[in-house]
N, C-alpha and C positions, 0 to 999 in steps of 0.2 A: 224724293220722299222725305218729309219732315219728321224729326224724331221727337219722342216724348221729352219735355223739359226744354226743347229748343226755344230760344226767344225769337219772336217773329213781330212784324210790324204790319197792320192792316193798310193796303194801298190807299193813299189819300187821293181818290179818284171819284167823280160823279159823272158816269156816263148817261146817266138820266138827263143831265142838262144839254147833252149833245143830240140826243135822239130819243125816241120811245124805247124804254128798256125795262127789263124785269130783273131787279137786283135783290138777292137774298141777304146781302151783307148790310147790317144796319148802319145807317149814316154816321150815328153817334160814336161808331167805332172806327171810322176811317182816319187813317193817320196814328191811331193808338197802337201801343206796343201791349204784347201779350206773350203767353207761354203755351205751347203745344201741350195738351193734357194726353190726347190719344188719336190715333187714326182710325175713323170709323168705317172706313171702305171706300171704294170708288164707285160713284154714281154718275148717270148722265146728267150734264149741265143743265139745271133748271132755267138758267138764263137764255138757254136755246130753246129747251123745250115749250117754254111760254109763248113762243113765236112759232112753233110747229117747224122748227128747224132741226136738222140731223144734230144729235147732241153727243159730243165727245164725253167718254167717262172721265171724271176728274176726282182727285182724292179729296175727302171731306174730313175735317178734323174738329175735335172740341178744343177750343183755345179758351184759357182763363186770362181774365183782365182784373187789374187791380180795380175793384168796385168803387173805392174812395176816390178815385181819380176821375171817374166818369159821374158817379152820383155820391155827393159827400154824405147824404143822409143815410140812416140805417145802422145796422149793427156792424161791428168789426168782425162777427163770425160770418157774415153775409159773402157770398162768393158770386161771381158774374162768369158763367162757362157758355159760350156761344158756338154753334156749329157753322164754320167757315170753310169754303172751298179753297183749296191750294192757290187758284190762280189770283186769288185777292190777297194772299200773303207774301211778304217779303221777308227774308232773313234779316235780324236785327243785330 
């Protein structure tokens, strides 16, 4: 389990290039560093559910990213918080 405030990196992986896939992790965040905000609970993996496969429950987190590193436009008050499943996160 990841803890709030923990530094993480989104896996730099593109399984959709290898085979049909349903990926909830935005491509523009892959390989990017962020910070765990909170654990949202454990839910069936939507990447399996999309294909009607049995879905193991996976921890889901709010992860905050430096918005300026991804999109330089906008206000310094803007934040980017995304829901990401734990199997897409690596400890940084």
